[in-house]
C-alpha positions as CSV (number, residue, x, y, z in Angstrom):
1,X,0.0,0.0,0.0
2,X,2.8,2.4,0.8
3,X,4.5,1.6,-2.5
4,X,1.5,2.8,-4.4
5,X,1.2,6.0,-2.3
6,X,4.6,7.3,-3.0
7,X,4.3,7.5,-6.8
8,X,0.8,9.2,-6.4
9,X,2.4,11.9,-4.1
10,X,5.2,12.5,-6.5
11,X,2.7,13.0,-9.4
12,X,0.6,15.4,-7.3
13,X,3.8,17.4,-6.4
14,X,4.6,17.7,-10.0
15,X,1.2,19.0,-10.8
16,X,1.5,21.6,-8.2
17,X,4.9,22.7,-9.5
18,X,3.7,23.1,-13.0
19,X,0.7,25.1,-11.8
20,X,3.1,27.6,-10.1
21,X,5.1,28.1,-13.3
22,X,2.3,28.6,-15.7
23,X,2.3,31.9,-17.7
24,X,-1.3,32.1,-18.9
25,X,-4.7,30.5,-17.9
26,X,-5.1,27.1,-19.4
27,X,-8.4,28.2,-20.9
28,X,-9.9,31.6,-21.7
29,X,-11.8,31.8,-18.5
30,X,-15.5,32.0,-17.8
31,X,-17.1,35.1,-19.4
32,X,-20.2,34.6,-17.3
33,X,-18.2,35.3,-14.1
34,X,-16.9,38.6,-12.8
35,X,-13.1,38.8,-13.1
36,X,-10.8,40.3,-10.5
37,X,-9.9,43.9,-10.4
38,X,-6.2,45.1,-10.2
39,X,-4.9,48.6,-9.4
40,X,-1.2,49.8,-9.2
41,X,0.3,52.6,-7.1
42,X,1.6,54.6,-10.0
43,X,1.9,54.4,-13.7
44,X,5.4,55.7,-14.5
45,X,8.9,55.4,-13.1
46,X,12.4,56.6,-14.2
47,X,15.6,55.2,-12.7
48,X,19.0,53.9,-13.6
49,X,19.5,50.6,-15.5
50,X,19.6,47.6,-13.1
51,X,18.1,49.6,-10.2
52,X,15.4,48.0,-8.0
53,X,12.0,49.6,-7.8
54,X,8.9,48.9,-5.7
55,X,5.3,48.7,-6.9
56,X,2.3,48.4,-4.6
57,X,-0.5,46.3,-6.2
58,X,-4.0,45.9,-4.9
59,X,-6.3,43.1,-6.1
60,X,-10.0,42.5,-5.4
61,X,-11.6,39.2,-6.3
62,X,-14.6,38.9,-8.6
63,X,-16.7,35.7,-8.4
64,X,-13.7,33.4,-7.5
65,X,-10.7,33.4,-5.3
66,X,-7.5,34.8,-6.6
67,X,-5.0,32.1,-7.7
68,X,-1.7,33.6,-9.1
69,X,0.3,36.8,-9.5
70,X,2.8,37.4,-12.3
71,X,5.0,40.1,-13.7
72,X,5.8,40.6,-17.4
73,X,8.3,42.9,-19.1
74,X,7.2,43.8,-22.7
75,X,5.0,40.6,-22.7
76,X,7.7,38.2,-21.3
77,X,7.7,36.9,-17.9
78,X,10.4,38.5,-15.8
79,X,13.2,36.1,-14.5
80,X,12.3,35.3,-10.8
81,X,15.8,36.2,-9.7
82,X,14.8,39.9,-10.3
83,X,11.7,39.8,-8.2
84,X,10.6,39.8,-4.6
85,X,6.9,39.3,-3.7
86,X,6.0,41.0,-0.4
87,X,9.5,40.8,0.9
88,X,10.2,37.2,-0.1
89,X,12.6,36.4,-2.9
90,X,10.7,34.8,-5.8
91,X,11.3,31.1,-6.6
92,X,8.9,31.3,-9.6
93,X,7.0,33.8,-11.7
94,X,4.0,33.8,-11.6
95,X,3.6,32.6,-8.0
96,X,0.6,30.8,-6.5
97,X,-0.9,33.1,-4.0
98,X,-0.9,32.1,-0.3
99,X,-4.1,31.3,1.3
100,X,-4.4,34.7,3.0
101,X,-4.1,36.5,-0.3
102,X,-6.6,34.5,-2.3
103,X,-9.5,36.7,-0.9
104,X,-7.7,39.9,-2.1
105,X,-4.9,42.1,-0.9
106,X,-4.0,45.8,-0.6
107,X,-0.6,47.4,-1.3
108,X,1.1,44.1,-1.9
109,X,4.7,45.1,-2.6
110,X,6.6,43.7,-5.6
111,X,10.2,44.6,-5.9
112,X,11.7,44.3,-9.3
113,X,15.1,45.0,-10.7
114,X,14.8,47.1,-13.8
115,X,16.2,46.2,-17.2
116,X,19.9,47.0,-17.8
117,X,19.9,49.1,-20.9
118,X,18.7,52.7,-21.4
119,X,15.2,52.3,-22.7
120,X,11.5,52.4,-21.9
121,X,9.7,49.2,-21.1
122,X,6.3,48.0,-20.0
123,X,6.0,46.0,-16.9
124,X,2.6,44.3,-16.6
125,X,1.2,43.0,-13.2
126,X,-1.4,40.2,-13.8
127,X,-3.7,38.5,-11.3
128,X,-5.6,35.2,-12.4
129,X,-8.5,33.7,-10.4
130,X,-9.8,30.2,-10.0
131,X,-12.2,30.7,-13.0
132,X,-9.0,31.6,-15.2
133,X,-10.4,35.2,-15.4
134,X,-7.7,37.8,-15.1
135,X,-7.0,41.4,-14.9
136,X,-3.6,43.4,-15.2
137,X,-2.2,46.8,-15.0
138,X,0.9,48.2,-16.7
139,X,3.7,50.4,-15.3
140,X,6.0,52.3,-17.7
141,X,9.6,52.0,-16.6
142,X,12.3,54.3,-18.2
143,X,16.0,53.7,-17.5
144,X,18.8,56.2,-18.1
145,X,22.4,56.5,-17.0
146,X,22.8,59.7,-15.1
147,X,26.0,61.5,-16.2
148,X,27.6,63.8,-13.6
149,X,28.2,67.1,-15.3
150,X,31.1,69.4,-14.1
151,X,31.1,72.9,-15.3
152,X,34.2,74.6,-16.6
153,X,36.2,77.0,-14.4
154,X,36.6,80.6,-15.6
155,X,38.8,82.8,-13.6
156,X,39.4,86.6,-14.1
157,X,43.1,87.4,-13.7
158,X,42.8,91.2,-13.5
159,X,42.5,93.7,-10.7
160,X,39.3,94.4,-8.8
161,X,38.8,97.8,-10.4
162,X,39.2,98.6,-14.0
163,X,39.2,102.3,-15.1
164,X,39.6,103.3,-18.7
165,X,38.8,106.2,-20.9
166,X,35.4,106.2,-22.7
167,X,35.4,104.4,-26.0
168,X,38.7,102.7,-25.3
169,X,39.6,99.0,-25.5
170,X,39.9,97.1,-22.1
171,X,41.8,93.8,-22.1
172,X,40.1,91.4,-19.7
173,X,42.4,88.4,-19.0
174,X,41.1,85.0,-18.0
175,X,42.3,81.4,-17.1
176,X,39.8,78.6,-18.1
177,X,39.8,74.8,-17.3
178,X,37.4,72.2,-18.7
179,X,34.9,70.4,-16.7
180,X,33.1,67.3,-18.1
181,X,33.3,68.5,-21.7
182,X,35.4,70.7,-24.0
183,X,34.9,74.5,-24.1
184,X,32.5,75.6,-26.7
185,X,31.6,79.3,-26.8
186,X,32.1,82.6,-25.0
187,X,29.5,85.3,-24.9
188,X,29.8,88.9,-23.6
189,X,27.0,91.0,-21.9
190,X,27.1,94.7,-21.1
191,X,24.8,95.7,-18.2
192,X,22.8,92.5,-18.7
193,X,22.3,92.9,-22.5
194,X,24.1,90.8,-25.1
195,X,26.6,92.9,-27.1
196,X,25.4,92.8,-30.7
197,X,28.1,95.1,-32.2
198,X,30.7,92.4,-32.6
199,X,33.2,95.1,-33.8
200,X,33.6,96.0,-30.1
201,X,34.9,92.5,-29.3
202,X,38.2,90.6,-29.8
203,X,39.5,87.3,-28.8
204,X,43.1,86.7,-27.9
205,X,44.5,89.8,-29.8
206,X,43.3,92.8,-31.7
207,X,43.6,90.9,-35.1
208,X,40.8,88.4,-34.1
209,X,37.5,90.1,-33.9
210,X,34.3,88.2,-32.9
211,X,32.4,87.0,-35.8
212,X,29.4,86.4,-33.6
213,X,28.3,86.7,-29.9
214,X,28.5,84.0,-28.6
215,X,31.9,83.4,-30.2
216,X,33.1,79.8,-31.0
217,X,36.2,79.0,-28.9
218,X,39.1,78.1,-31.3
219,X,40.1,74.4,-31.3
220,X,43.5,75.3,-29.6
221,X,41.7,76.6,-26.6
222,X,38.9,74.1,-26.2
223,X,40.8,72.1,-23.7
224,X,41.3,75.2,-21.6
225,X,43.6,78.2,-21.7
226,X,45.8,80.5,-19.6
227,X,46.0,84.3,-19.5
228,X,43.7,84.6,-22.5
229,X,42.6,88.2,-23.3
230,X,39.1,89.2,-24.2
231,X,39.0,92.8,-25.5
232,X,35.9,94.9,-25.1
233,X,35.5,98.4,-26.4
234,X,33.7,100.6,-23.8
235,X,30.9,103.0,-24.7
236,X,31.7,106.6,-25.4
237,X,30.2,107.8,-22.2
238,X,30.9,108.0,-18.5
239,X,29.7,105.6,-16.0
240,X,30.3,102.1,-14.6
241,X,29.6,99.1,-16.9
242,X,29.2,95.6,-15.8
243,X,30.5,92.9,-18.2
244,X,29.4,89.3,-17.8
245,X,31.5,86.8,-19.9
246,X,29.8,83.4,-20.0
247,X,32.0,80.5,-20.9
248,X,29.9,77.4,-22.2
249,X,31.0,73.9,-22.6
250,X,29.8,71.3,-25.2
251,X,27.6,69.6,-22.5
252,X,25.8,72.9,-21.8
253,X,27.6,73.6,-18.5
254,X,28.7,77.2,-18.0
255,X,30.9,79.5,-16.0
256,X,30.7,83.2,-15.6
257,X,33.2,86.0,-15.0
258,X,31.9,89.4,-14.0
259,X,34.0,92.6,-14.2
260,X,33.0,96.3,-13.5
261,X,34.6,98.8,-15.8
262,X,34.5,102.5,-14.9
263,X,34.7,105.2,-17.6
264,X,34.2,108.9,-17.4
265,X,33.4,111.8,-19.8
266,X,36.8,112.5,-21.1
267,X,38.3,115.9,-20.4
268,X,38.8,117.6,-23.7
269,X,40.5,121.0,-22.8
270,X,43.6,121.8,-20.9
271,X,44.9,125.4,-21.0
272,X,46.9,127.9,-19.1
273,X,45.6,131.2,-17.8
274,X,47.1,134.2,-15.9
275,X,45.1,136.2,-13.3
276,X,46.6,139.5,-12.2
277,X,46.1,141.4,-8.9
278,X,42.6,143.0,-9.4
279,X,44.2,146.3,-8.5
280,X,46.7,146.1,-11.3
281,X,46.2,147.1,-14.9
282,X,42.5,147.5,-15.9
283,X,40.8,144.4,-17.4
284,X,43.1,141.9,-15.8
285,X,41.4,141.1,-12.4
286,X,39.2,138.4,-13.7
287,X,39.9,135.2,-15.6
288,X,37.8,133.5,-18.3
289,X,38.5,129.8,-17.6
290,X,37.1,128.8,-21.0
291,X,39.9,130.7,-22.9
292,X,42.4,131.4,-20.3
293,X,42.2,135.1,-21.1
294,X,42.3,137.8,-18.5
295,X,39.3,140.1,-18.1
296,X,37.9,142.7,-15.9
297,X,37.0,141.6,-12.4
298,X,33.3,141.9,-13.2
299,X,33.3,140.7,-16.8
300,X,30.3,138.5,-17.5
301,X,32.6,135.9,-19.3
302,X,34.7,135.3,-16.3
303,X,34.4,132.7,-13.5
304,X,36.9,133.8,-11.0
305,X,38.5,137.0,-9.9
306,X,41.3,138.2,-7.6
307,X,40.2,139.8,-4.3
308,X,42.7,142.6,-4.7
309,X,44.9,144.4,-2.0
310,X,44.8,145.5,1.5
311,X,46.2,149.0,1.7
312,X,46.7,148.8,5.4
313,X,49.3,146.0,5.0
314,X,53.0,146.8,5.1
315,X,55.3,145.5,2.4
316,X,53.2,143.5,-0.1
317,X,49.7,144.6,0.2
318,X,48.1,141.7,-2.0
319,X,45.4,139.7,-0.3
320,X,46.3,136.8,-2.6
321,X,42.9,135.1,-2.6
322,X,40.6,134.1,-5.4
323,X,36.8,133.9,-5.5
324,X,34.0,133.1,-7.8
325,X,31.9,135.6,-9.9
326,X,28.7,135.2,-12.1
327,X,27.2,132.5,-9.8
328,X,30.5,130.5,-9.7
329,X,32.0,129.2,-6.5
330,X,35.7,128.4,-5.9
331,X,36.4,125.4,-3.6
332,X,39.8,124.3,-2.3
333,X,40.6,120.7,-3.1
334,X,42.9,118.9,-0.6
335,X,43.9,115.3,-1.6
336,X,43.4,113.0,1.3
337,X,40.8,115.2,3.0
338,X,37.0,115.6,3.0
339,X,36.7,112.3,1.1
340,X,39.1,113.4,-1.8
341,X,41.4,110.5,-2.7
342,X,45.0,110.8,-1.7
343,X,46.0,110.0,-5.2
344,X,44.0,112.9,-6.7
345,X,46.2,115.1,-8.8
346,X,45.8,117.6,-11.7
347,X,47.8,115.4,-14.1
348,X,46.0,112.1,-13.4
349,X,42.5,113.6,-13.6
350,X,41.2,112.5,-16.9
351,X,37.4,112.4,-16.4
352,X,34.9,115.2,-15.8
353,X,33.2,113.0,-13.2
354,X,36.4,113.2,-11.1
355,X,36.3,117.0,-11.2
356,X,32.6,117.0,-10.1
357,X,33.4,114.6,-7.3
358,X,36.2,116.7,-6.0
359,X,34.0,119.8,-6.1
360,X,31.2,118.1,-4.1
361,X,33.6,117.0,-1.5
362,X,35.4,120.2,-0.9
363,X,34.9,123.4,1.2
364,X,34.3,126.9,-0.2
365,X,37.7,128.6,-0.6
366,X,38.7,131.2,2.0
367,X,42.5,130.7,2.2
368,X,45.5,132.4,0.8
369,X,46.6,130.8,-2.5
370,X,49.8,128.7,-2.3
371,X,51.8,127.2,-5.1
372,X,50.4,123.8,-6.0
373,X,46.9,124.5,-4.6
374,X,44.1,122.8,-6.4
375,X,40.7,124.4,-6.9
376,X,37.4,123.3,-8.6
377,X,35.3,126.2,-9.9
378,X,31.6,125.5,-10.7
379,X,28.1,127.1,-11.1
380,X,26.6,123.6,-10.7
381,X,26.6,123.1,-14.5
382,X,30.1,123.7,-15.6
383,X,33.1,122.4,-13.7
384,X,36.8,123.6,-14.0
385,X,39.8,122.1,-12.3
386,X,42.7,124.6,-11.5
387,X,46.2,123.9,-10.6
388,X,48.3,126.7,-9.2
389,X,51.6,126.6,-11.1
390,X,53.1,130.0,-10.4
391,X,52.6,132.8,-7.9
392,X,54.4,136.1,-8.7
393,X,54.3,138.5,-5.6
394,X,56.3,141.7,-5.3
395,X,57.1,143.1,-1.9
396,X,56.9,146.7,-3.1
397,X,53.8,148.6,-1.8
398,X,51.7,149.8,-4.6
399,X,53.3,147.5,-7.2
400,X,50.2,145.6,-8.4
401,X,51.8,143.5,-11.1
402,X,51.4,140.5,-8.9
403,X,49.8,137.4,-10.6
404,X,48.8,133.8,-10.3
405,X,49.3,131.3,-13.2
406,X,46.9,128.4,-13.4
407,X,46.5,125.2,-15.6
408,X,42.9,124.6,-16.3
409,X,41.1,121.3,-17.1
410,X,37.5,120.9,-18.2
């Protein structure tokens, strides 16, 4: 009797094994019966090739208990070694559901290892019941290899402050190193706007003008460069201009260098004028700063005058002070005081804005004029910078040939 039982048990075990490995119902199911209902937590997922992902599946029975659960990739059963069903490594796909799951389940977790190429595949999750009726839902899985992009480095090698004449070329010097891709282009912005006049831009030297902005980096520099000059011609106006130079690599990564360039309204006139003691010969006590010519001390064309003599003084009776006329004021400029830079000089003042700044910072003149004294004369519209280059003073009382000699900039 025992000998007959063992072959029967072996046959029964084999039948159960085959049932656990079937891929589809053995017949089309019973159309008169209600099939199960399957839902998935999600419809799309994106991850790296060969990366595991979890899907929660819910199944509600129809007219019969649930029997099996399987996972397909583009219509082919997924290798069980890539699957876990509810925390247990799969020994088959599809699996025969445990007794507790035949009556339905909620958020049953299936872990799958994605395909190993970069592509989009359909993963179908199918439940079959005891009537061979089934339902399934599909998850779209996209795999891609994430590339770590590294931006180039772009380092300005100049000083913190750049000051040039209006309309002049300024050389901006840079070092650049590649990141994850070769260097591709460089583009130049002025105060946030792309410079469209490429005649103002040069690469490397003044013989290589930009042919477009952005400009294609030459092959010799695409692996990086050192101390490469980018030339920009500044506007013919005074002010501070912000230049953003954007270096782009072939992979789209960028680096930016930003430089502020200050320009001014160029001083166009420098002249020399002589102002005599106002008590001297008639018509010489005032000075027209536009021409350098001496005038009368109340002449409508003059901006300054000498304050004359003090007859009560012994020896030289010259007061040796100047003042403004015709609504002009004279202010004494002292480098290093009242906010005037220590480096301020007549010779290195090239922009009108510097003259205005010195005037605004300086006090109204009330002092005896000394050799080298600097003055700014203004009526709030016109500004003149004066440098006292000579003082001729006689000690003889009544000799009124005393004079100052000024250099004038405006």
